[in-house]
Every structure is written in structure tokens, then in C-alpha cells.
KELUM-307471 format. One record per residue (C-alpha): x, y, z; residue in three letters. Coordinates in Angstrom, 2 decimals. Each point is the difference from the previous one (the first is absolute). Layout:
BEGIN
(node (X; Y; Z); "ALA")
...
//
This chain:
BEGIN
(node (0.00; 0.00; 0.00); "UNK")
(node (3.02; 2.29; -0.11); "UNK")
(node (-0.99; 1.26; -3.44); "UNK")
(node (-3.44; 1.18; 1.13); "UNK")
(node (0.47; 2.94; 2.33); "UNK")
(node (-3.64; 1.07; 0.39); "UNK")
(node (-1.59; -3.26; 1.11); "UNK")
(node (-1.91; 1.74; 2.77); "UNK")
(node (-1.57; 2.34; -2.55); "UNK")
(node (-1.09; -2.93; -2.14); "UNK")
(node (-1.44; -1.69; 3.06); "UNK")
(node (-2.01; 3.15; 0.84); "UNK")
(node (-1.44; 0.04; -3.52); "UNK")
(node (-0.95; -3.69; 0.20); "UNK")
(node (-1.80; 0.59; 3.29); "UNK")
(node (-1.78; 3.07; -1.42); "UNK")
(node (-1.20; -2.00; -3.02); "UNK")
(node (-1.20; -2.76; 2.30); "UNK")
(node (-1.97; 2.48; 2.12); "UNK")
(node (-1.63; 1.55; -3.07); "UNK")
(node (-0.96; -3.41; -1.37); "UNK")
(node (-1.52; -1.00; 3.34); "UNK")
(node (-2.06; 3.20; -0.03); "UNK")
(node (-1.16; -0.68; -3.56); "UNK")
(node (-0.96; -3.54; 0.88); "UNK")
(node (-2.12; 1.05; 2.97); "UNK")
(node (-1.70; 2.79; -1.98); "UNK")
(node (-0.76; -2.27; -2.96); "UNK")
(node (-3.02; -1.80; 1.44); "UNK")
(node (-2.27; 1.19; -2.84); "UNK")
(node (2.67; -0.55; -2.67); "UNK")
(node (1.02; -3.69; 0.10); "UNK")
(node (2.63; 0.28; -2.75); "UNK")
(node (1.87; 2.65; 1.99); "UNK")
(node (-0.08; -2.21; 3.07); "UNK")
(node (1.31; -3.04; -1.91); "UNK")
(node (2.74; 1.95; -1.74); "UNK")
(node (1.05; 1.67; 3.25); "UNK")
(node (0.40; -3.44; 1.55); "UNK")
(node (2.12; -1.11; -2.95); "UNK")
(node (2.17; 3.08; 0.26); "UNK")
(node (0.37; -0.60; 3.75); "UNK")
(node (1.37; -3.47; -0.78); "UNK")
(node (2.71; 1.61; -2.13); "UNK")
(node (0.73; 2.55; 2.70); "UNK")
(node (0.40; -2.88; 2.46); "UNK")
(node (2.80; -1.35; -2.19); "UNK")
(node (1.69; 3.40; 0.07); "UNK")
(node (-0.37; 0.04; 3.78); "UNK")
(node (1.66; -3.39; 0.26); "UNK")
(node (2.83; 1.16; -2.23); "UNK")
(node (0.58; 3.53; 1.30); "UNK")
(node (-1.95; 0.82; 3.16); "UNK")
(node (1.24; -3.03; 1.90); "UNK")
(node (3.59; 1.00; -0.75); "UNK")
(node (-0.67; 3.46; 1.39); "UNK")
(node (-2.11; -1.19; 2.96); "UNK")
(node (2.54; -2.56; 1.16); "UNK")
(node (2.92; 2.35; -0.75); "UNK")
(node (1.68; -2.40; -2.43); "UNK")
(node (1.50; 2.78; -2.12); "UNK")
(node (3.73; -0.40; -0.60); "UNK")
(node (1.88; 3.04; 1.20); "UNK")
//
């Protein structure tokens, strides 16, 4: 991870996207397609969390 200096910034963006998708999903009760697609996008965000956010959360960044 030495080549990626702004990993915390990327993590913040991932978490922001996740929050927005969660809001969309809860507001999409009358629009089923939006709810389904939000859930699909959240699955992709989960993969980003596993790849990036866990590194930041558990402080696994090489110094």
C-alpha cells in the first residue's frame, strides 16, 4: 500500500457512497427497481469495504 498515499480519503468516499445507497434503499419503498438496484450496488460497495476499509480500520497500511 506504499504507492497509495490517500487510502483514508478513498475509505471516506466508500463510506459516503454506502450511506447514500442505504438512504436510497430505505426511501425507495414505492419504486421497487430503485430498491433492487441499491441493494446490488451495496453488494459492490461491500467488496470495496473488504478491500479498502478493512485495511484502514485495522491499520494495515504499510508505512
